[in-house]
C-alpha positions in Angstrom: 36.3 -30.1 -188.6 36.3 -31.1 -184.8 36.8 -34.7 -183.9 34.4 -36.1 -181.3 35.9 -38.2 -178.6 34.6 -41.6 -178.0 34.3 -40.9 -174.2 32.2 -37.7 -174.8 29.9 -39.6 -176.9 29.6 -42.5 -174.4 28.8 -39.9 -171.7 26.2 -38.2 -173.7 24.5 -41.5 -174.6 24.6 -42.8 -170.9 23.1 -39.5 -169.8 20.2 -39.9 -172.4 19.5 -43.4 -171.4 19.6 -42.5 -167.6 17.0 -39.8 -168.1 14.9 -42.1 -170.0 15.2 -44.9 -167.6 14.7 -43.1 -164.2 11.0 -42.4 -164.8 10.3 -46.0 -165.6 12.0 -47.1 -162.4 10.0 -44.5 -160.3 6.8 -45.7 -161.7 7.4 -49.4 -161.6 7.9 -49.4 -157.7 4.9 -50.5 -155.4 4.5 -49.5 -151.8 6.3 -52.1 -149.8 3.7 -51.3 -146.9 0.9 -52.2 -149.3 2.4 -55.3 -150.5 3.1 -56.6 -147.1 -0.4 -55.5 -145.9 -2.0 -57.5 -148.7 0.2 -60.5 -148.1 -0.7 -60.6 -144.5 -4.4 -60.2 -145.3 -4.4 -63.1 -147.6 -2.5 -65.1 -145.1 -4.9 -64.3 -142.3 -7.9 -65.1 -144.5 -6.3 -68.5 -145.5 -6.1 -69.3 -141.8 -9.3 -67.8 -140.7 -11.6 -69.9 -143.4 -11.1 -73.4 -141.8 -11.2 -71.9 -138.4 -14.8 -70.3 -139.1 -15.9 -73.5 -140.6 -15.0 -75.5 -137.5 -16.7 -72.9 -135.3 -20.0 -73.3 -137.3 -19.7 -76.9 -137.0 -19.2 -76.8 -133.3 -21.9 -74.4 -132.9 -24.2 -76.5 -134.9 -23.5 -79.6 -132.9 -24.1 -77.8 -129.6 -27.4 -76.5 -131.0 -28.4 -80.1 -131.9 -27.5 -81.1 -128.2 -29.4 -78.2 -126.9 -26.3 -76.8 -125.2 -25.6 -73.6 -126.8 -26.0 -70.0 -125.7 -27.5 -68.1 -128.6 -25.2 -65.3 -127.6 -22.4 -67.4 -128.7 -24.1 -67.9 -132.1 -24.7 -64.0 -132.5 -21.0 -63.4 -131.5 -19.8 -66.0 -133.9 -21.8 -64.6 -137.0 -20.7 -60.9 -136.1 -17.1 -62.0 -135.9 -17.0 -64.0 -138.9 -18.6 -60.9 -140.7 -16.2 -58.6 -139.4 -13.2 -60.8 -140.3 -14.3 -61.5 -143.7 -15.6 -58.0 -144.5 -12.8 -56.2 -143.2 -11.4 -55.0 -146.5 -14.9 -53.5 -147.4 -15.4 -52.1 -143.8 -12.1 -50.3 -144.1 -12.8 -48.9 -147.5 -16.3 -47.7 -146.2 -14.6 -45.9 -143.2 -12.0 -44.4 -145.2 -14.7 -43.1 -147.6 -16.6 -41.6 -144.9 -13.6 -39.5 -143.6 -12.3 -38.8 -147.1 -9.0 -40.6 -146.7 
């Protein structure tokens, strides 16, 4: 009968654990670009929300004083819609081109 060395048994065990653990590590990683882009998007929206509120308040005050160009109001509406709708717009454009 052959005697099994402890070192050989340890290497076989380590190889088995390594082969089982590698796919779990590969599946657990997220794209660092996607993580950074998501963090940047949420940060920009956090800053943009009070700025949009102040912009609308300023336009309202100017409209009450009859000192507003309605082109400014239209530009503000379009800008706010683009800024807050950017994720949906990007998804729509990517869907159009199959990306």
